N, C-alpha and C positions, 0 to 999 in steps of 0.2 A: 587063490594065488594066480591062477591062469588068466584072470581078468585084469590083472595089474597092467598099467601102461605108464610109461614115462611122460611127464609133461615138464617143460622147461619154461620158467618165467624169468623175465629180466627185471632189473631194478625199476620201480615205478609201475609195473604191471599190477593189475588187480586180479586176484584169484576168484574172489566173489565179493558181492556187496550186500549190505543189509537188505532183507526182503527178497533176495533171490531164492528160488526153490532149490533146495539141496537134493542132489542125486548122487553125490560122490563122497568118498572118504579120501582124505589126503594124508600122506606120510611124507614129511620133509626128509629127504635123503641127505642133502647138504645145503649149506648156506643158512639164511635166516629169513623169517617172514615177520613183518610188523603189522599188527592189528591196529587200525586207526579208526577214530570216530568219524561220523558222517561229515564233519568239517574238513576231513582229509589231513589234519595236522596233529590233532591230539593222539598221542600213542597210548593205546590201552594195554597192549601186551606185545612181547617179542617172543617168537617161537623159533627154536633151532633144530638142528639135525636130530632125528628120532621123535620129534613131536608129531602128534596126530590130531587132526581136527576134521569135522564133518561126519563123525561116526554116528551121530544121532540121525542124520538124514538117510542113512542106509538101513536103519531098522524099520520094521513094518509096524509103526505106531500110528493109529488113526489120529487125525487132527494135527499132524506135524507140519 
């Protein structure tokens, strides 16, 4: 809990892109996040407050 830090993203910002090396876990405090395909238009999912993603990147799994 002591390592948590607030990050604010504006509409149109990218949190991460396919192929990025994951080093962080994200918890959506408020608002929503849209997961889009590489074409930037096709919506794959929408995450809202309380959603978590990136959890696999913080686990110590070889080959991740």
